[in-house]
C-alpha positions as CSV (number, residue, x, y, z in Angstrom):
1,M,82.6,155.3,120.0
2,P,79.8,153.4,118.1
3,L,80.5,149.7,117.4
4,R,80.3,150.3,113.6
5,K,83.0,152.9,113.7
6,I,85.2,150.7,115.8
7,T,84.8,147.8,113.3
8,S,85.5,150.1,110.4
9,L,88.6,151.5,112.1
10,R,89.8,148.0,112.8
11,S,89.4,147.0,109.1
12,V,91.4,150.0,108.0
13,L,94.2,149.2,110.5
14,Q,94.3,145.6,109.3
15,L,94.5,146.6,105.7
16,R,97.3,149.0,106.5
17,D,99.2,146.3,108.4
18,R,98.9,143.9,105.4
19,R,100.3,146.6,103.1
20,L,103.1,147.3,105.5
21,N,103.9,143.6,105.8
22,T,104.0,143.2,102.0
23,A,106.5,146.1,101.8
24,V,108.7,144.9,104.7
25,Y,108.5,141.2,103.8
26,P,108.7,140.8,100.0
27,M,108.3,137.4,98.5
28,P,111.5,135.4,97.8
29,F,112.5,134.3,94.3
30,T,111.0,130.7,94.4
31,R,112.2,127.8,92.3
32,V,111.9,124.1,92.0
33,E,114.8,121.8,91.2
34,V,114.7,118.1,90.3
35,A,117.4,115.5,90.9
36,T,116.7,112.5,88.6
37,L,118.7,109.5,89.6
38,T,119.3,106.1,87.9
39,V,121.8,103.3,87.7
40,I,124.0,103.0,84.6
41,E,126.6,100.3,84.2
42,G,126.3,99.4,87.9
43,S,126.7,102.9,89.5
44,L,124.3,105.7,90.5
45,H,124.1,108.6,88.1
46,V,122.3,112.0,88.2
47,L,120.8,113.8,85.2
48,L,122.4,117.2,84.8
49,A,121.5,120.0,82.4
50,L,123.9,122.4,80.6
51,R,122.6,125.9,81.1
52,A,121.9,127.9,78.0
53,E,121.4,131.3,79.7
54,D,122.9,133.4,82.5
55,P,123.5,133.2,85.3
56,H,126.1,130.4,84.9
57,A,125.5,129.9,81.2
58,G,127.6,127.0,80.0
59,Q,127.7,125.3,83.4
60,W,126.0,122.1,84.5
61,A,123.2,122.2,87.0
62,L,120.1,120.3,88.1
63,P,117.1,121.0,85.8
64,G,114.8,123.5,87.4
65,G,112.5,126.5,86.9
66,V,110.7,129.3,88.6
67,L,107.4,128.6,90.5
68,R,104.5,130.0,88.4
69,I,101.6,131.0,90.7
70,D,99.5,131.5,87.5
71,R,100.1,128.0,86.3
72,D,101.2,125.7,89.2
73,A,98.4,124.4,91.5
74,S,101.0,123.0,94.0
75,L,104.7,122.5,94.4
76,E,104.6,119.1,92.9
77,A,102.7,120.4,90.0
78,A,105.5,123.0,89.5
79,A,108.1,120.2,89.6
80,R,106.2,118.1,87.0
81,R,105.8,121.1,84.7
82,V,109.5,121.8,84.9
83,M,110.3,118.2,84.1
84,G,108.0,118.4,81.1
85,E,109.4,121.7,79.8
86,R,113.1,121.1,80.5
87,L,113.4,117.4,80.0
88,G,110.4,116.2,78.1
89,L,109.6,113.8,81.0
90,E,106.2,113.1,82.4
91,G,104.6,110.7,84.9
92,L,107.7,109.9,87.0
93,A,107.5,109.3,90.7
94,L,108.6,112.4,92.7
95,R,109.7,112.7,96.3
96,Q,110.1,116.1,97.9
97,L,113.6,116.2,99.3
98,V,114.4,119.5,100.9
99,A,113.7,123.3,100.9
100,T,116.7,125.5,100.9
101,G,117.1,129.2,100.7
102,G,119.4,132.2,101.3
103,P,120.5,135.6,100.1
104,S,123.5,134.5,98.0
105,R,122.1,131.4,96.1
106,D,121.2,133.2,92.8
107,P,122.4,136.6,91.5
108,R,119.0,137.3,90.0
109,A,117.4,138.0,93.4
110,S,118.3,139.2,96.8
111,W,116.8,136.0,98.4
112,T,116.1,132.7,96.7
113,L,114.1,129.7,97.8
114,S,114.4,126.3,96.1
115,V,112.1,123.3,96.8
116,V,114.0,120.2,95.6
117,Y,112.5,117.0,94.4
118,R,114.2,113.7,93.6
119,S,113.1,110.9,91.2
120,L,114.7,107.4,91.0
121,V,114.0,105.8,87.6
122,P,115.2,102.8,85.6
123,A,117.6,104.1,83.0
124,Q,115.9,102.2,80.2
125,S,112.6,103.9,80.9
126,V,113.9,107.5,80.6
127,S,114.3,109.2,77.2
128,A,115.0,112.8,78.2
129,S,115.7,115.6,75.7
130,P,116.9,119.2,76.2
131,G,114.0,121.6,76.5
132,K,113.6,125.3,77.4
133,R,116.9,127.1,78.4
134,I,118.9,123.8,78.3
135,K,121.7,123.2,75.7
136,D,122.4,119.5,76.6
137,L,121.7,116.8,79.1
138,R,124.2,114.3,80.7
139,W,124.0,111.4,83.1
140,Y,126.8,112.1,85.6
141,P,128.2,109.5,88.1
142,V,127.3,110.8,91.6
143,D,130.5,109.5,93.2
144,D,132.5,111.8,90.9
145,L,130.7,114.8,92.6
146,K,132.4,114.0,95.9
147,E,135.3,116.2,94.7
148,P,134.6,119.9,94.0
149,A,132.5,119.9,90.8
150,P,131.8,122.7,88.4
151,L,128.1,122.8,89.0
152,A,126.1,126.0,89.0
153,F,124.7,127.6,92.2
154,D,124.7,125.2,95.2
155,H,123.6,122.2,93.1
156,A,126.5,119.9,94.0
157,R,125.2,120.0,97.5
158,L,121.6,119.3,96.4
159,V,122.8,116.3,94.4
160,E,124.6,115.1,97.5
161,L,121.5,115.4,99.6
162,A,119.5,113.5,97.0
163,V,122.1,110.7,97.0
164,E,122.1,110.6,100.8
165,D,118.4,110.3,100.9
166,V,118.2,107.4,98.4
167,R,121.0,105.5,100.1
168,A,119.6,106.1,103.6
169,A,116.2,104.7,102.4
170,V,117.8,101.6,100.8
171,D,120.0,101.0,103.8
172,Q,116.9,100.9,106.0
173,L,115.3,98.5,103.4
174,E,112.8,101.1,102.3
175,L,113.0,99.6,98.9
176,P,112.3,101.7,95.8
177,F,109.8,99.4,94.2
178,D,108.9,102.0,91.6
179,F,112.5,101.7,90.4
180,L,112.7,97.9,90.7
181,P,111.2,95.4,88.1
182,A,107.9,93.9,89.0
183,T,109.6,90.5,89.7
184,F,113.1,89.6,90.7
185,T,115.3,87.0,92.4
186,L,116.8,87.8,95.7
187,G,120.2,87.9,94.0
188,E,118.9,90.5,91.6
189,L,117.3,92.5,94.4
190,Q,120.6,92.5,96.4
191,L,122.5,93.6,93.3
192,S,120.1,96.5,92.7
193,C,120.5,97.6,96.3
194,E,124.3,97.4,96.1
195,Q,124.3,99.5,93.0
196,L,122.3,102.2,94.7
197,L,124.3,102.1,97.9
198,G,127.7,102.0,96.1
199,H,129.0,99.1,98.1
200,A,128.6,95.3,98.6
201,L,126.2,93.7,101.1
202,D,126.6,90.6,103.1
203,K,124.2,88.0,101.5
204,S,123.1,86.3,104.7
205,S,122.6,89.5,106.6
206,F,120.6,91.0,103.7
207,R,118.3,88.1,103.3
208,R,117.7,87.8,107.1
209,R,116.8,91.5,107.3
210,L,114.6,91.1,104.2
211,A,112.8,88.2,105.9
212,D,112.4,90.1,109.2
213,R,110.8,93.0,107.4
214,D,108.4,90.7,105.4
215,L,108.7,92.9,102.3
216,V,108.6,90.4,99.4
217,E,106.9,87.2,98.6
218,P,107.6,84.3,96.2
219,V,105.7,84.1,92.9
220,P,104.3,80.6,92.9
221,G,105.7,78.3,90.3
222,S,108.1,81.0,88.9
223,M,111.8,80.2,88.8
224,R,114.7,82.0,87.0
225,G,118.3,81.0,86.2
226,G,120.2,78.0,84.9
227,A,119.0,74.5,84.5
228,F,121.0,73.2,87.6
229,R,120.3,75.9,90.2
230,P,117.2,77.9,89.2
231,A,116.3,80.7,91.6
232,Q,112.9,81.5,93.1
233,V,111.3,84.7,91.6
234,Y,109.8,87.2,94.1
235,R,107.6,90.3,94.0
236,R,106.7,93.1,96.4
237,K,104.4,91.7,99.1
238,S,100.8,92.9,98.7
239,A,99.5,95.0,101.5
240,T,96.8,93.2,103.5
């Protein structure tokens, strides 16, 4: 058989295979969800949205939305668009947390994939407002979600994963400097870590580990506190 005919036949077979694969392996219903965390009155909270539409209308859930291949250049771009449309929030630091999927996650599709992001923000810097398909927003204490909570879909588990990720990072002194103020005393830094972790830390051990990791440096000539026992002010150590 001539080479041209062999090449042509191969192209036809490849096109047929692609069409068959499309039919046999349809695309899943793909979403992005965002777990936004902050500290309020000394405890870790998550921002939940009251759903305005079915499925699960009238239930609380993580803000999220469908991936739009006509608008989203990347997964992170999709997450940022969703935060803008649902919450009116822009420019927050995002960290991809997990991808989860299955046939029973969402009644709108036979198989649903969610890519989950988390953001840790200072409460005073966030002014969220309900957007598309959201009736209301609420900061919810994460420790109250340890008991069965009336969250839509599997979002109670997604919140749990976001909290575990934050607390594991802080426990390893992977400090969330985007969340922390630019300068702080060591006492203020320890308190912030304790609030994120949900438990107290030993002062001596915390400061020894901090020194071993060489993460912060004193701000020359900057002190904070009372007249009798002012405390040295620190900042994140610059990369060299």
